Backbone as a ProteinNet text record, in pm:
[ID]
protein_1_A
[PRIMARY]
MPVPGRAAGGRIVMTSLNIERRARLCDAAIEIVARAGLRGLTHRAVDAEAGVPPGTASRYFRTREALVRGVVERVRQVQFAKLRDLQLHLPDRTRLPEAVTRLAGEVLTVDRSQQLVLHELFIESTRQPCLGRLLTETVTALEELLIEVCHAAGITLSSRDALLLVTLCHGIVFTVLTTRPDAYDDLDGLVRTGVERIMAPYLHPAASAADAGGRR
[TERTIARY]
84.5	0	87.8	55.1	137	138.2	247.9	258.6	215.1	172.4	128.9	243.6	212.7	315.6	267.2	361.1	327.9	398.6	326.8	387.6	452.8	522.2	583.1	477.2	510.4	414.7	326.1	347.8	271.2	138.6	107.4	-19.7	-16.6	-128.5	-135.9	-153.9	-72.3	-85.4	-184.6	-285.6	-391.2	-349.6	-269.7	-237.6	-357.6	-355.5	-467.7	-484.7	-373.4	-382.2	-448.7	-413.3	-473.6	-621.5	-659.2	-799.7	-879.7	-822.4	-889.1	-902.8	-797.6	-803.6	-903.2	-907.2	-1003.4	-1146.5	-1173	-1306.4	-1335.9	-1235.5	-1251.3	-1284.2	-1219.1	-1245.6	-1386.6	-1427	-1562	-1668.1	-1643.7	-1738.4	-1749.4	-1636.6	-1637.9	-1716.8	-1697.2	-1770	-1920.2	-1957.4	-2099.1	-2160.2	-2090.6	-2143.1	-2155.9	-2062.5	-2067.5	-2189.8	-2211.1	-2324.3	-2456.9	-2461.7	-2584.3	-2617.1	-2514.9	-2534.2	-2550	-2471.4	-2466.9	-2505.6	-2535.8	-2567.7	-2442.2	-2460.6	-2345.7	-2265.4	-2330.6	-2257.8	-2147.2	-2159.4	-2058.1	-1943.7	-1951.5	-1850.8	-1728.9	-1620.1	-1491.9	-1383.2	-1269.6	-1157.4	-1112.9	-1109.8	-1067.1	-1163	-1294.4	-1393.5	-1380.4	-1350.8	-1335.2	-1212.6	-1103.5	-984	-1015.7	-1086.7	-1119.1	-1211.3	-1312.4	-1409.6	-1343.1	-1250.6	-1183.7	-1067.9	-1027.3	-916	-782.9	-762.7	-637.3	-565.7	-437.6	-361.9	-422	-414.7	-463	-398.7	-479.4	-429.6	-448.2	-490.4	-506.3	-617.3	-733.4	-846.9	-813.9	-740.4	-707.1	-605.8	-530.1	-439.2	-517.6	-625.6	-704.2	-811.5	-862.4	-968.1	-927	-871.2	-809.7	-908.8	-1031.9	-1132.9	-1255	-1342	-1465.4	-1554.1	-1551.8	-1628.4	-1581.7	-1450.1	-1395.7	-1439.3	-1450.5	-1494.3	-1640.4	-1723.9	-1865	-1876.9	-1796.9	-1797.4	-1755.6	-1658	-1615.7	-1727.1	-1808	-1921.9	-2021.8	-2055.1	-2149.6	-2095.9	-1969.4	-1909.3	-1907.2	-1886.4	-1884.5	-2023.7	-2124.8	-2262.1	-2297.2	-2260.4	-2287.1	-2216.4	-2092.6	-2015.2	-2082	-2122.9	-2182.7	-2318.3	-2402.9	-2537.4	-2536.9	-2450.6	-2444.2	-2390.7	-2299.9	-2246	-2357.3	-2451	-2563.2	-2651.9	-2675.3	-2756.8	-2686.8	-2555.6	-2481.9	-2483	-2476.2	-2484.5	-2621.5	-2724.9	-2859.9	-2866.9	-2802.5	-2801.2	-2738.3	-2636.2	-2566.1	-2643.3	-2725.8	-2787.7	-2940	-2998.8	-3144.1	-3182.1	-3260.9	-3289.8	-3377.6	-3480.2	-3564.8	-3643.7	-3706.5	-3772.3	-3885	-3951.4	-4064.8	-4020.9	-3891.4	-3840.5	-3790.3	-3801.4	-3750	-3818.1	-3952	-4015.3	-3967.2	-3950.4	-3901.2	-3759.5	-3674.4	-3535.5	-3525.8	-3604.8	-3604.1	-3656.1	-3755.5	-3809.2	-3702.5	-3626.1	-3518.3	-3412.2	-3378	-3279.5	-3329.5	-3457.8	-3514.7	-3505.2	-3523.1	-3509.2	-3367	-3269.4	-3129.2	-3096.7	-3156.6	-3133.4	-3170	-3275.3	-3322.6	-3261.1	-3176.7	-3111.4	-2959.7	-2903.1	-2757.7	-2705	-2779.5	-2732.4	-2807.8	-2861.5	-2944.7	-2868.4	-2744.6	-2665.4	-2645.1	-2617.4	-2597.6	-2722.6	-2838.5	-2962	-2994.1	-2967.1	-2985	-2897.7	-2773.7	-2679.8	-2724	-2765.8	-2805.7	-2921.8	-3021.2	-3136.3	-3100.8	-3009.8	-2963.9	-2891.7	-2814.8	-2743.5	-2839.9	-2948.5	-3048.8	-3105.7	-3134.3	-3186.1	-3080.2	-2956.6	-2848.9	-2821.5	-2847.2	-2818.6	-2905.8	-3017.6	-3101.9	-3033.2	-2930	-2855.3	-2715.3	-2673	-2539.3	-2548.4	-2546.3	-2561.7	-2462.2	-2338.2	-2237.7	-2277.6	-2326.1	-2371.5	-2495.1	-2581.9	-2701.2	-2666.7	-2567.1	-2525.3	-2468.6	-2391.1	-2332.1	-2440.7	-2540.8	-2648.5	-2737.1	-2757.2	-2834.4	-2764.4	-2632.2	-2554.5	-2567.7	-2567.9	-2577.2	-2713.1	-2820.3	-2954.6	-2972.3	-2920.8	-2929.4	-2854.3	-2736.4	-2658.3	-2731.9	-2801.1	-2878.9	-2991.7	-3059.8	-3167.2	-3112	-2997.9	-2937	-2895.1	-2843	-2802.5	-2925.2	-3033.3	-3156.7	-3209.4	-3198.8	-3239	-3152.5	-3021.6	-2930.7	-2969.6	-3000.7	-3039.5	-3164.6	-3261.1	-3385.4	-3360.7	-3276.1	-3244.8	-3182.4	-3095.8	-3032.7	-3135.7	-3248.6	-3355.2	-3459.4	-3432.1	-3524.7	-3636.1	-3617.2	-3719.4	-3663.5	-3733.6	-3690.8	-3758.5	-3701.2	-3759.5	-3739.4	-3845.4	-3834.3	-3767	-3713.7	-3650.4	-3750.8	-3872.4	-3977.1	-4005.1	-4014.8	-4044.3	-3924	-3803.3	-3683.8	-3687.7	-3724.9	-3738.3	-3846.8	-3958.1	-4066.2	-4020.2	-3944.8	-3896.8	-3801.1	-3708.1	-3612.6	-3685.3	-3779.1	-3854	-3939.1	-4001.4	-4082	-3999.7	-3885.8	-3803.2	-3745.9	-3698.8	-3647	-3757.2	-3876.4	-3986.8	-4027.3	-4037.4	-4075.5	-3967.8	-3841.9	-3731.9	-3728.1	-3743.3	-3741.5	-3855.2	-3973.5	-4089.1	-4067.5	-4016.2	-3994.3	-3885.2	-3779.9	-3669.6	-3710.6	-3810.3	-3842.5	-3976.9	-4085.6	-4215.1	-4293.7	-4259.1	-4339.1	-4253.5	-4180.6	-4099.3	-4183.3	-4311.2	-4399.3	-4426	-4407.7	-4432.5	-4331.1	-4220.3	-4118.9	-4176.6	-4277.4	-4340	-4401.7	-4442.9	-4503.8	-4421	-4290.6	-4205	-4211.5	-4202.4	-4205.6	-4332.3	-4445.2	-4571.7	-4578.2	-4527.7	-4528.8	-4445.9	-4322.6	-4232.5	-4283.2	-4321.8	-4365.8	-4487.9	-4583.7	-4703.1	-4666.3	-4581.4	-4540.8	-4463.4	-4367.2	-4284.7	-4369	-4459.8	-4542.4	-4633.6	-4684.5	-4770.7	-4692.6	-4569.7	-4487.8	-4443.2	-4412	-4357.7	-4464.1	-4589.5	-4695.8	-4700	-4689.5	-4692.9	-4578.2	-4467.9	-4352.5	-4361.7	-4414.1	-4419.9	-4546.6	-4656.8	-4785.8	-4851.3	-4793.3	-4843.4	-4987.7	-5027.9	-5164	-5266.4	-5240.1	-5332.9	-5339.8	-5225.8	-5221.7	-5299.2	-5286.5	-5357.4	-5507.5	-5548.7	-5690.9	-5747.5	-5667.7	-5711.5	-5726	-5631	-5636.9	-5757.5	-5786.9	-5902.6	-6032.8	-6037.3	-6159	-6188	-6084.4	-6103.9	-6144.7	-6139.7	-6176.4	-6327.7
-119.3	0	124	224.7	345.9	416.5	481	554.8	697.9	766.6	904.5	990.6	1094	1184.4	1326.6	1417	1559	1619.3	1703.4	1777.1	1902.2	1975	2099.3	2192.8	2261.6	2352.2	2284.7	2153.3	2084.9	2027.2	2036.5	1983	1830.4	1772.8	1628	1561.2	1459.8	1380.3	1268.4	1252	1156.5	1014.5	951	809.5	729.7	597.3	514.4	521	528.9	537.8	668.3	777.4	905.8	909.7	844.9	837.8	762.9	654	577.7	660.3	732.9	814.1	928.2	987.1	1094.4	1043.1	923.7	863.8	837.8	791.9	765.7	894.1	1002.1	1131	1179.5	1162.8	1204.9	1121.6	991.5	905.8	949.4	987.3	1036.6	1166.7	1255.3	1382.7	1358.7	1261	1228	1184	1098.9	1052.6	1168.1	1260.6	1376	1462	1493.1	1578.5	1507.2	1377.1	1302.2	1303.7	1304.9	1298.7	1436.8	1534.5	1664.5	1782.1	1757.4	1867	1935.3	2029.7	2099.1	2177.6	2217.7	2293.7	2210.2	2079.1	1992.3	1957.1	2003.9	1966.9	2058	2005.2	2075.4	1978	2032	1946.2	1859.8	1917.8	1843.9	1729.2	1755.9	1651.1	1537.7	1572.1	1468.9	1383	1444.9	1368.6	1267.3	1315.4	1227.8	1114.6	1146.9	1046.3	941	984.6	892.9	817.5	862.1	797.4	820.8	943.1	977	1086.8	1107.8	1210.9	1350.4	1434.8	1573	1644.5	1718.8	1791.4	1718.1	1591.7	1513.6	1570.6	1597.2	1647.7	1779.8	1865.9	1996.7	1983.9	1874.2	1850	1820.8	1745.9	1704.2	1806.6	1877.2	1975.6	2104.2	2197.2	2315.6	2402.6	2409.2	2494.2	2411.5	2470.8	2401.8	2385.1	2483.5	2473.1	2353.4	2332	2217.2	2086.9	2087.9	1969.1	1936.7	2039.9	2019.9	1968.4	2025.2	1978.1	1830.8	1793.8	1654.5	1561.7	1607.7	1528.8	1507	1614.4	1603.5	1506.8	1520.3	1435	1288.7	1264.9	1126.8	1064.1	1140	1089.3	1059.9	1150.1	1131.7	1007.2	988.1	872.8	741.7	732.2	608.5	582.2	685.2	666.5	639.3	708.3	686	546.4	497.8	363.1	259	281	187.6	187.6	306.8	314.5	248.9	269.1	207.2	54.1	6.7	-137.4	-189.4	-110.8	-147.2	-157.3	-63.3	-63.4	-191.4	-240.2	-359.9	-487.8	-487.2	-612.2	-615	-511	-511.4	-615.9	-720.1	-828.1	-784.9	-705.7	-654.9	-535	-464.6	-337.9	-351.3	-466	-482	-487.9	-511.5	-521.9	-387.8	-282	-152.6	-99.9	-101.9	-54.8	-131.1	-260.7	-343	-302.6	-277.6	-241	-105	-7.6	124.6	116.4	34.4	14.6	-42.1	-137	-196.3	-92.5	-8.5	96.6	194.1	227.1	317.5	256.1	125.4	57.7	65.9	51.3	62.1	203.2	301.9	441.7	467.3	402.1	426.8	331.6	242	149.3	162.4	103.7	106.2	249	330.6	466.2	575	543.5	640.5	768.7	755	873.3	963.2	903	981.8	1061.9	1000.4	1070.3	1182.3	1160.9	1267.3	1387.2	1359.8	1465.7	1536.3	1458.7	1516.5	1613.4	1574	1661.9	1783.1	1767.1	1883.4	1981.1	1927.9	2013.9	2085.5	2018.4	2083.8	2206.6	2193.5	2307.1	2416.9	2378.2	2475.2	2547.1	2480.2	2540.1	2661.9	2675.3	2793.9	2918.4	2897.5	3010	3022.6	2921.1	2922.6	2894.4	2996.8	2978.8	2880.8	2881.3	2789.2	2644.4	2617.2	2482.7	2448.7	2547	2525.3	2484.4	2550	2515.7	2374.3	2337.3	2203.9	2096.2	2119.6	2022.5	2017.2	2130.9	2132.8	2049.7	2064.7	1984.1	1835	1802.8	1662.8	1604	1677.3	1628.5	1614	1709.3	1701	1578.8	1554.6	1437.2	1308.2	1309.5	1193	1165	1268.9	1252.5	1195.4	1246.6	1198.6	1052.8	1015.1	876.1	785.3	832.6	753.9	730.5	830.7	815.9	710	709.5	609	468.1	454.5	324	273.6	361	321.4	287.3	364.9	338.8	200.4	162.9	31	-80.1	-47.8	-146.6	-138.9	-54.7	-44.3	56.2	150.7	251.3	389.8	462.6	598.2	695.8	709.5	794	941.2	1019.8	1162.8	1234.2	1352.8	1433.4	1468.3	1496.8	1531.6	1416.2	1294.3	1178.8	1139.4	1165.3	1142.6	1234.7	1360.2	1455	1411.2	1360.6	1312.6	1196.2	1102.8	988.1	1030.7	1119.8	1167.1	1242	1328.7	1406.2	1315.2	1216.3	1120.3	1050.6	996	920.3	1010.8	1130.2	1224	1262.6	1287.2	1329.1	1221.8	1098.2	988.2	965.7	965.7	943.6	1054.2	1179.6	1291.7	1278.5	1242.7	1229.1	1117.8	1003.9	890.1	922.5	992.6	1025.8	1127.7	1207.8	1319.3	1301.8	1330.8	1338.4	1208.9	1111.8	990.2	863.4	840.6	718.9	591.8	600.5	483.8	441.9	536.6	506.1	406.4	386.5	291.6	150.9	120.8	-11.6	-37.6	68.6	53	123.3	135.3	205.6	141.1	9.2	-59.9	-25.4	-26.1	4.2	146.8	241.7	382.7	405.6	354.9	376.4	303.9	179.4	100.2	164.6	211.1	274.1	396.8	482.2	602.4	571.6	480.8	446.3	381.4	292.7	224.8	322.6	423.1	522.5	605.8	642.6	721.1	636.9	509.2	423.3	352.4	360	286.4	311.9	436.9	458.7	391	364.4	300.3	148.2	98.8	-46.1	-107.1	-30.7	-81.6	25.6	58.8	169.7	154.3	32.1	11.1	37.4	-16.4	1.5	147.9	216.6	357.7	442.8	409	483.8	463.3	339.1	309.6	381.3	384.5	451	601.3	659.4	802.3	833.9	745.9	767.2	759.8	671.8	656.6	775.2	855.2	970	1095.2	1087.5	1204.9	1225.7
0	0	0	-83	-87.9	46	73.8	199.3	176.9	286.7	269.9	222.2	145.8	98	97.1	79.8	70.5	-50.7	-120.3	-229.5	-173.1	-260.4	-215.7	-160.8	-50.5	10.5	113	136.7	240.7	194.3	64.7	17.1	25.4	74.2	89.1	-46.3	-73.3	-194	-165.9	-253.9	-227.6	-264.7	-178	-193.9	-144.1	-166.6	-122.2	29.1	101.5	247.3	289.3	223.2	254.4	219.1	109.7	70.2	177.3	228	332.9	460.5	495.2	616.7	600.1	482.8	456.5	475.1	422.8	439	586.4	658.9	802.5	877.9	842.3	906.3	874	749.6	710.2	781.4	794.7	866.7	1012.6	1071.8	1209.5	1218.6	1122	1120.1	1107.1	1026.7	1008.9	1141.4	1215.4	1344	1443.4	1439.6	1530	1500.2	1372.3	1334.8	1362.7	1338.3	1365.9	1514.5	1596.9	1742.7	1805.6	1759.1	1826.8	1738.3	1612.2	1522.3	1470.4	1381.5	1322	1424.6	1533.3	1635.6	1700.5	1692.1	1751.9	1658.4	1534.5	1434.8	1442.9	1496.7	1500.9	1458.1	1418.3	1380.1	1497.9	1614.7	1733.7	1763.6	1750.4	1776.1	1675	1549.5	1447.3	1476.3	1517.8	1553.9	1663.9	1766.3	1879.5	1836.8	1757	1712.7	1624.7	1540	1447.6	1513	1631.7	1700	1631.3	1582	1513.4	1591.5	1566.7	1640.3	1621.4	1723.2	1711.2	1592.6	1519.8	1404.2	1272.4	1279.2	1156	1067.8	1127.9	1048.9	981.4	1051	993.1	879.4	876.4	763.9	636.9	652.1	536.7	499.4	598.7	577.7	649.6	575.2	634.8	710.7	662.2	724.8	762.7	842	878.8	755.1	666.9	542.6	460.1	456	383.4	449.3	581.9	655.7	622.9	617.6	583	439.7	349.1	211	204.4	284.8	288.7	334.3	428.9	476.3	362.5	291.2	179.4	74.2	41.3	-61.3	-18	111.5	161.5	156.1	197	188.7	43.4	-42.8	-186.7	-239	-200.6	-246.5	-206.3	-81.3	-30.5	-94	-98.6	-151.1	-301.4	-374	-518.1	-549.2	-465.9	-486.1	-474.3	-383.8	-368	-491.9	-548	-669	-787.8	-796.1	-906.5	-892.5	-770	-746.5	-787.9	-759.5	-801.6	-953.4	-1021.7	-1168.1	-1222.9	-1154.5	-1201.4	-1174.3	-1069.5	-1025.6	-1035.6	-1094.4	-1110.6	-1215.8	-1178.4	-1272.6	-1389.7	-1363.2	-1471	-1421.4	-1512	-1481.4	-1379.4	-1376.9	-1285.4	-1139.5	-1116.5	-978.8	-924.3	-1005	-962.3	-835.3	-825.3	-700.8	-577.8	-592.9	-482.4	-443.3	-543.6	-516.5	-448.6	-494.3	-432.4	-288.7	-266.3	-131.6	-38.7	-88.9	-8.9	26.5	-68.9	-43.2	63.6	59.9	159.8	298.7	307.5	436.1	488.4	399.5	440.4	488.4	423.1	459.5	605.3	653.3	789.5	891.9	848.4	941.5	928.9	826.8	807	790.1	714.7	680.6	756.8	872.2	944.8	977.9	1024.3	1059.8	938.5	823.4	702.6	667	683.5	648.4	746.5	873.9	972.2	936.3	901.2	865.1	737.3	638.7	510.3	528.3	607	625.8	712.1	804.7	880.8	789	696.1	601.9	507.2	469	385.4	455.8	584.5	660.7	669.7	699.4	713.4	580.7	469	338.1	309.9	380.9	362.2	416.8	499.1	556.3	497.8	422.2	363.9	213.3	131.1	-13.9	-75.6	-27.8	-83.3	-58.6	61.7	94.3	11.6	-7.4	-88.5	-230.4	-287.4	-424.4	-430.2	-328.7	-324.9	-315.6	-231.7	-216.6	-340.5	-404.3	-528.8	-635.6	-644.4	-739.4	-707.8	-579	-537.5	-573	-546.3	-577.8	-728.6	-805	-950.9	-1002.9	-947.3	-986.9	-949	-834.8	-792.5	-891.3	-933.5	-1032	-1162.5	-1205.8	-1330.2	-1318	-1201.2	-1180.2	-1178.2	-1118.9	-1115.8	-1257.3	-1341.1	-1481.5	-1549.5	-1519.4	-1576.5	-1530.5	-1402	-1347.3	-1417.2	-1433.7	-1499.9	-1646.5	-1710.7	-1851.4	-1867.9	-1774	-1779	-1764.7	-1698	-1679.4	-1791.1	-1891.8	-2003.6	-1982.6	-1890.3	-1860.4	-1893.8	-1978.8	-2014.5	-1919	-1802.7	-1697.6	-1732.3	-1718.1	-1746.4	-1630	-1657.5	-1552.4	-1443.4	-1484	-1387.5	-1292.7	-1346.8	-1262.6	-1177.6	-1227	-1144.6	-1023.3	-1045.6	-935.7	-838.9	-891.8	-806.1	-718	-777.2	-700.6	-589.6	-623.2	-522.8	-411.5	-448.9	-350.3	-263	-323.3	-248.4	-141.1	-181.9	-87.3	21.8	-16	84.3	183	130.8	216.6	315.6	268.9	357.4	463.2	420.7	514.9	620.4	577.4	671.8	773.2	727	816.2	917.6	869.3	959.5	1061.6	1019.1	1109.3	1216.3	1186.6	1276.3	1346.9	1277.6	1345.9	1351.9	1266.8	1261	1265.1	1373.9	1380.3	1371.8	1412.8	1405.6	1261.5	1166.8	1026.3	972.2	1045.9	999.8	987.4	1070.4	1064.7	927.5	859.4	727.7	620.5	644.7	548.8	410.9	407.5	278.8	201.4	272.9	207.3	157	238.7	198.5	72.9	75.7	-37.8	-160.9	-144.2	-259.1	-326.5	-245.1	-302.1	-384.8	-328	-399.8	-526.5	-515.7	-632.3	-741.5	-703.3	-802.9	-875.6	-803.5	-869.2	-969.5	-933.4	-1026.2	-1145.2	-1118.9	-1223.3	-1305.6	-1265.4	-1334.9	-1485.3	-1531.6	-1677.7	-1752.6	-1682.1	-1745.7	-1738.1	-1626	-1605.4	-1664	-1661.5	-1710.5	-1796.8	-1911.3	-1993.3	-2038.8	-2077.8	-2126.9	-2017.5	-1899.1	-1787.7	-1746.9	-1746.9	-1708.8	-1809	-1938.3	-2040.9	-2028.4	-2000.5	-1984.7	-1862.6	-1754.5	-1632.4	-1655.2	-1729	-1757.8	-1845.4	-1940.9	-2026.9	-1951	-1851.6	-1772.7	-1684.2	-1655	-1566.5	-1643.5	-1779.3	-1859.5	-1859.8
[MASK]
++++++++++++++++++++++++++++++++++++++++++++++++++++++++++++++++++++++++++++++++++++++++++++++++++++++++++++++++++++++++++++++++++++++++++++++++++++++++++++++++++++++++++++++++++++++++++++++++++++++++++++++++++++++++

């Protein structure tokens, strides 16, 4: 494994070891924000949480803004990797609602801390334009990736419906994490119902057309 290095001027060279440590620091920052909110996010706290020598976090993230950006990028990296894995292993288009439902379940269990942090950052972005732009880029990239996943399954998902799917899942997750923890018992049903309604014209075009005609 490559050893850590520095370029002239003290800039960190991104060797594989440094990439791993950067991810470790970001994961520690995520746990801190999930537990204590953004007010608890400091370089010193990240060092302690990650179990690394004092000053390590500040080497990788010079400012607090850089640390917050690292958190967003780490959440994006993990969540996008799950979607790309779905793209590789989705057996056929009819299983898409089931697959999205499964991912939503993971979000509230395995990735719960990440989702708490993400929604806290969404709120904070209303006060920090730079953070708002970063999150907007992330959501747009998520929509584009979702379109790619659907395309791989033989579904030409529109941009509007990609936005609807992302908004649906974010909304349900936010509600379950905050005001309606009891809704987790029926999370699968909530997500599946919403996803199936959005995807119905793609999965069952004839039935959707007949239903639309009957409502005229």
